[in-house]
C-alpha positions in Angstrom: -42.1 8.7 28.7 -42.5 11.1 25.7 -38.7 11.1 25.2 -38.7 7.3 25.1 -41.1 7.3 22.2 -39.1 9.9 20.4 -36.0 7.8 20.8 -37.8 4.7 19.6 -39.1 6.5 16.5 -35.7 8.0 15.7 -34.0 4.6 16.0 -36.6 3.0 13.7 -36.2 5.8 11.2 -32.4 5.4 11.2 -32.7 1.6 10.9 -35.1 1.8 8.0 -32.9 4.4 6.3 -29.9 2.1 6.6 -31.8 -0.9 5.3 -33.1 1.2 2.4 -29.6 2.4 1.6 -28.2 -1.1 1.7 -30.9 -2.5 -0.6 -30.4 0.4 -3.0 -26.7 -0.2 -3.1 -27.1 -3.9 -3.8 -29.6 -3.3 -6.6 -27.2 -0.7 -8.2 -24.3 -3.1 -8.0 -22.3 -0.8 -5.8 -21.2 -3.9 -3.9 -20.3 -6.1 -6.9 -16.6 -6.0 -6.4 -15.8 -4.4 -3.0 -12.2 -5.8 -3.0 -11.3 -3.7 -6.0 -10.4 -0.6 -4.0 -8.2 -2.7 -1.7 -6.2 -4.0 -4.7 -5.9 -0.6 -6.3 -4.3 0.8 -3.1 -2.1 -2.3 -2.8 -0.8 -2.3 -6.3 -0.3 1.5 -6.3 2.0 1.1 -3.3 3.8 -2.0 -4.7 4.5 -0.4 -8.1 6.0 2.9 -6.9 9.8 2.4 -7.3 10.7 5.6 -5.5 8.9 4.4 -2.3 10.9 1.1 -2.5 14.2 3.0 -2.6 13.2 5.0 0.5 12.3 1.9 2.5 15.3 0.9 4.5 15.7 -2.4 6.2 15.4 -1.7 10.0 18.4 -2.2 12.1 18.3 -4.6 15.1 18.0 -1.7 17.4 14.9 -0.2 15.7 13.3 -3.6 15.1 13.2 -4.8 18.7 14.3 -1.8 20.8 17.6 -3.4 22.0 20.8 -1.4 21.9 23.8 -2.7 20.0 27.0 -3.5 22.0 29.5 -2.4 19.3 29.7 1.3 18.5 
């Protein structure tokens, strides 16, 4: 029974800590533009011309796993 109360107290402490951290983050405007990081990663990949040169259009065999008849 003692272990149950310890588990309940620990879960309440963790829940309160998470709620406090969430409220703190909202008040500090940490969540003002959460999509910004996604677009930074997207545009970094899209604007790298060296990566575009390395990307090769997959062949039919690699696309669906079938083997070509002509060799």
